[in-house]
C-alpha positions in Angstrom: 164.0 204.0 188.8 165.7 205.8 185.9 163.4 206.2 182.9 163.1 208.2 179.8 159.9 209.1 178.0 159.3 210.2 174.5 156.8 209.9 171.6 157.9 208.2 168.4 157.2 209.1 164.8 157.1 206.4 162.1 160.5 207.3 160.6 162.4 204.0 160.2 161.7 200.9 158.2 161.3 197.7 160.1 164.5 195.7 160.0 163.5 192.1 160.3 160.8 191.2 157.7 163.3 191.4 154.8 166.0 189.4 156.4 166.8 185.7 155.9 166.7 184.1 159.3 169.8 182.5 160.7 169.7 179.1 162.4 170.7 178.3 166.0 171.0 174.7 167.1 169.9 173.9 170.7 170.7 171.1 173.1 168.0 168.4 173.5 167.4 169.5 177.1 165.8 172.7 175.7 162.8 170.7 174.4 161.1 170.6 177.8 160.9 174.4 178.0 159.9 174.9 174.4 157.2 172.3 174.5 156.1 173.7 177.9 155.6 177.1 176.2 158.3 178.9 178.2 159.3 181.9 176.1 163.0 182.1 177.2 165.9 179.9 176.2 168.9 179.8 178.5 172.3 180.5 177.0 173.6 177.1 178.2 171.0 175.4 176.0 172.7 176.6 172.9 175.1 174.1 171.3 178.6 175.5 171.5 179.9 174.0 168.2 178.3 176.7 165.9 178.9 180.2 164.9 176.3 182.5 166.3 175.1 185.7 164.7 177.2 188.7 165.8 174.3 191.1 165.7 170.8 190.8 167.1 168.5 189.0 164.7 165.4 186.9 164.3 166.5 183.3 164.1 165.2 179.8 163.6 165.6 177.4 166.5 166.5 173.7 165.8 166.7 170.7 168.0 168.3 167.6 166.5 167.7 169.1 163.0 164.0 169.7 163.6 162.7 173.3 163.4 161.0 174.1 166.7 160.4 177.9 166.9 161.3 181.3 165.7 163.0 183.6 168.2 164.8 186.8 168.7 168.5 186.5 169.4 170.4 189.3 171.2 174.0 188.5 172.0 174.3 191.5 174.3 171.5 190.3 176.6 171.4 187.9 179.5 168.2 186.7 177.9 169.8 185.9 174.6 166.9 184.0 173.1 163.2 185.0 173.4 160.7 182.9 171.5 158.4 184.9 169.2 156.4 181.9 167.7 156.3 178.2 168.0 155.4 178.1 164.3 158.8 177.7 162.5 157.2 179.3 159.4 155.7 182.3 161.1 156.5 185.6 159.3 157.8 188.1 161.8 156.5 191.3 160.2 154.1 194.2 160.8 151.1 191.8 160.4 152.5 189.5 163.1 152.9 192.4 165.6 149.6 193.9 164.8 147.8 190.6 165.2 149.3 190.1 168.7 148.2 193.6 169.7 144.7 193.2 168.2 144.2 189.9 170.1 145.2 191.5 173.4 143.0 194.5 172.8 140.0 192.3 172.1 140.5 190.3 175.3 140.8 193.5 177.4 137.5 194.8 176.0 135.9 191.5 177.0 137.1 191.9 180.6 134.8 194.9 181.3 137.2 196.4 183.9 135.0 199.4 184.9 138.0 201.7 184.3 139.5 203.8 181.5 143.0 202.7 182.7 144.2 199.2 182.1 147.1 197.1 180.8 146.5 196.5 177.1 149.5 194.3 176.5 151.5 192.3 179.1 154.8 191.3 177.4 155.5 187.6 177.1 152.0 186.7 178.4 150.5 188.3 175.4 153.1 187.1 172.9 155.6 189.9 172.4 158.7 189.8 174.7 159.7 193.1 176.3 156.5 195.1 175.5 154.2 196.6 178.1 151.3 198.8 177.0 149.1 200.6 179.5 146.2 202.8 178.7 145.5 205.9 180.9 142.3 207.6 179.5 143.6 209.5 176.5 147.3 208.5 176.8 148.9 205.2 175.8 152.2 204.4 177.6 154.5 201.9 175.9 157.3 200.5 178.1 160.2 198.9 176.3 162.4 196.3 177.9 163.8 194.3 174.9 165.9 195.2 171.9 163.3 193.4 169.6 160.6 195.9 170.6 163.1 198.8 170.4 163.8 197.9 166.8 160.1 197.5 166.1 158.8 200.5 168.0 157.4 202.4 165.0 155.4 199.4 164.0 154.1 199.0 167.5 153.1 202.7 167.8 151.5 202.7 164.4 149.4 199.7 165.3 148.4 201.3 168.7 147.3 204.5 167.0 145.1 202.4 164.8 143.7 200.3 167.6 143.2 203.3 169.9 142.5 206.2 167.6 142.8 209.7 169.0 145.1 208.7 171.9 148.6 210.1 172.6 151.3 207.5 172.5 154.3 207.9 175.0 157.2 205.5 175.0 159.0 204.8 178.2 162.4 203.1 178.7 163.9 201.8 181.9 167.5 202.8 181.3 168.8 199.8 183.3 166.9 197.5 180.9 168.1 199.4 177.9 171.7 199.0 179.1 171.3 195.3 179.6 169.8 194.9 176.2 172.6 196.8 174.5 170.4 199.7 173.4 172.3 202.8 172.6 171.1 205.6 175.0 171.8 208.2 172.3 169.0 206.6 170.2 166.5 207.4 173.1 167.0 211.1 173.3 164.0 212.4 171.3 161.6 215.1 172.5 158.2 216.2 171.2 155.3 217.9 172.9 153.1 215.3 174.8 150.5 215.5 177.6 152.3 215.4 180.9 149.3 214.3 182.9 145.8 212.9 182.6 142.9 211.9 184.9 141.7 208.3 185.0 138.6 206.7 186.5 138.5 203.4 188.4 135.4 201.9 190.0 133.9 205.4 190.3 136.9 207.2 191.7 139.3 209.6 189.9 143.1 209.7 190.0 145.5 212.3 188.6 148.4 210.7 186.7 151.6 212.7 186.3 153.8 210.9 183.7 156.9 212.8 184.5 156.9 211.9 188.2 155.4 208.4 188.2 156.4 204.9 189.3 156.0 202.1 186.8 154.1 203.4 183.8 152.0 205.9 185.9 149.8 203.9 188.3 149.7 200.5 189.9 147.1 199.0 187.7 147.8 195.5 189.0 146.2 196.4 192.3 142.8 197.3 190.9 141.0 194.3 192.4 142.4 194.8 195.9 141.6 198.5 195.8 138.0 197.5 195.1 137.9 194.7 197.7 139.2 196.9 200.5 135.8 198.7 200.4 134.1 195.7 202.1 136.2 195.9 205.3 136.7 199.6 206.2 133.4 201.0 207.4 133.9 202.6 210.8 137.4 201.1 211.0 140.8 202.6 211.4 143.0 202.1 208.4 146.8 202.3 207.8 148.0 202.4 204.2 151.7 201.7 204.2 153.8 202.6 201.1 150.7 204.4 200.0 152.1 205.9 196.7 149.3 208.1 195.2 146.7 207.0 197.8 144.5 204.4 196.0 143.8 202.3 199.1 143.5 205.3 201.4 141.0 207.1 199.1 138.9 203.9 198.8 138.9 203.6 202.5 137.8 207.2 203.0 135.0 207.0 200.5 133.6 203.8 202.1 133.3 204.9 205.7 136.6 204.4 207.5 136.7 206.3 210.8 140.5 207.1 210.5 142.9 206.8 207.6 146.7 207.2 207.8 148.7 207.0 204.6 152.5 206.6 204.8 155.1 206.9 202.0 158.8 207.7 202.0 158.4 209.7 198.7 157.4 213.3 199.2 156.1 213.5 195.6 154.0 210.4 196.2 152.4 212.0 199.3 151.7 215.2 197.2 150.1 213.0 194.6 148.0 211.3 197.2 146.8 214.6 198.6 145.9 215.8 195.1 143.9 212.6 194.5 142.3 212.9 197.9 141.1 216.5 197.0 139.9 215.2 193.6 137.6 212.7 195.3 136.5 214.9 198.3 138.6 212.9 200.8 139.9 215.5 203.2 140.2 213.5 206.4 143.2 211.3 205.4 146.4 211.8 207.4 149.3 211.9 204.9 152.7 211.2 206.5 156.0 211.4 204.6 158.1 208.8 206.3 159.8 205.5 205.9 157.1 202.9 206.4 159.2 200.5 208.5 160.5 203.3 210.7 156.9 204.6 211.1 155.8 201.2 212.3 158.7 200.9 214.7 158.0 204.3 216.2 154.2 204.3 216.5 152.2 202.6 219.3 148.8 202.8 217.5 146.9 199.8 216.5 144.7 199.6 213.4 141.7 197.6 212.3 142.9 197.3 208.7 146.5 197.5 207.5 147.6 197.5 203.8 151.2 196.7 203.3 152.3 197.2 199.7 156.1 197.8 199.7 158.1 198.3 196.5 159.9 195.4 194.9 162.3 194.3 197.6 163.8 191.5 195.5 164.7 193.0 192.1 166.8 189.9 191.2 167.8 186.5 192.7 171.1 188.0 194.1 168.9 190.2 196.3 166.7 187.4 197.6 168.2 186.9 201.0 168.3 190.6 201.8 164.8 191.2 200.4 163.3 188.2 202.3 164.6 189.7 205.6 163.0 193.0 204.7 159.7 191.4 203.9 159.9 189.6 207.3 160.6 192.9 209.1 157.7 194.7 207.4 155.2 192.0 208.1 156.3 191.5 211.7 155.9 195.2 212.4 152.5 195.3 210.6 151.3 192.3 212.6 152.4 194.0 215.8 150.0 196.9 215.1 147.0 194.9 213.9 144.0 195.2 216.3 142.2 192.0 217.6 140.1 190.6 214.7 141.8 193.1 212.4 142.7 192.6 208.8 146.1 192.6 207.1 146.5 192.9 203.3 150.1 192.0 202.6 151.5 192.3 199.1 154.7 191.5 197.2 155.6 192.5 193.6 158.9 190.5 193.7 158.7 187.9 190.9 161.7 186.1 192.4 159.6 185.3 195.5 157.0 182.6 195.1 153.5 182.7 196.8 154.6 179.7 198.9 157.7 181.5 200.1 155.8 184.8 200.7 153.2 182.9 202.8 156.0 181.3 204.8 157.5 184.8 205.6 154.1 186.0 206.9 153.7 182.8 208.9 157.2 183.2 210.5 156.4 186.9 211.3 153.1 185.9 212.9 154.8 183.2 215.0 157.4 185.7 216.1 154.6 188.0 217.4 152.6 185.1 218.8 149.6 185.9 216.7 147.3 183.7 214.7 145.5 184.5 211.4 143.1 183.1 208.9 143.9 183.5 205.2 140.6 184.3 203.6 141.8 185.4 200.1 144.9 185.3 198.0 145.1 187.3 194.7 147.5 187.5 191.8 147.7 190.7 189.7 144.5 192.0 188.1 143.1 190.2 185.2 144.4 192.6 182.6 147.9 191.4 183.6 147.5 187.7 182.5 149.7 184.9 183.8 151.0 182.6 181.0 150.6 179.0 182.1 154.0 177.9 181.0 155.7 181.1 182.1 155.7 181.3 186.0 157.8 184.5 185.9 154.7 186.3 184.6 153.0 185.7 188.0 155.1 188.4 189.7 152.5 189.8 192.0 151.0 188.2 195.0 148.7 189.4 197.8 147.4 187.6 200.9 144.4 188.8 202.9 144.5 187.8 206.6 142.2 188.1 209.6 143.5 188.1 213.1 142.1 185.3 215.3 142.5 184.1 218.9 141.1 180.6 219.2 
């Protein structure tokens, strides 16, 4: 994934607070989504007989002449309207942004996560579209995926420096998102000295984070609960960690008594990161294998007592759903083929376009193909610092299913 990282200085003045908000009239069918607290408005819900703003702007949304919400309009984006507040009188200013960040920070403190690395702000679920904020010890990583946050980035960074004093703030852009939002890449090319790495702690273990060679914002924080749970099932067991990235599952398995641990990832840099984290925690018996996980499964004859299957996002958008579904089936079929009797499979998906029901159906079809039977004894969404907004099912992007092989 192409990204660019840089720190920001508070150089520009916020655009929106001084502006008079334009009005956009919506079709009546948009009411269901608005009242259901869904933060996105589809473009076909905008009445066609009106002149829309030519530039991105904060706007007031009306349905049948009744003010319903205040939103950000971006004519260059496929998500042209993102709701900021259901209060039509809400001021969209520094105080508004700071209040959303303050509330999110208070809630994370209440969660008592037993880690100095966690998601401080989770985009629409916390009330600001296109903003992800992850804390990694002494470094705050801000990920931007909307023009609204891009325009307000100095306000965001100023607030974060106040909420988390003494931390370094890095800003990360996914260039694909930037292009979709109409953000000029030239405006992203700023460089200043910043920490390139840090060490975090999670449930008593340490991980080295390299921000210049990392997936997502630096670490898969959404898997924290599963990394902790794997400890209960690995003592004296053989463990296979597929798509192991920087070794979180493998290292937990090693520290909690697994007899054999094999970690497989197609990225050479991920394998090196895993080895570094293994050394950091005194885990020297892990077998690190740089290989395609599916090809590894097809080539090996070994069986394992515990298999963790955590592939990358195989369905990045709806147009990839058929191809990605086939890939999930292949992965799970091969993993099931190598599960020992009474063994455990943790199968994960981070594809938001795939529902939990659909994911379970894929695993069921793969098990049927292999003539195996399983009990589901647990199903997890992302960790609690990645909250799911009730009216926004897209925020429940992550799903994991824990299965035990049975033979009744």
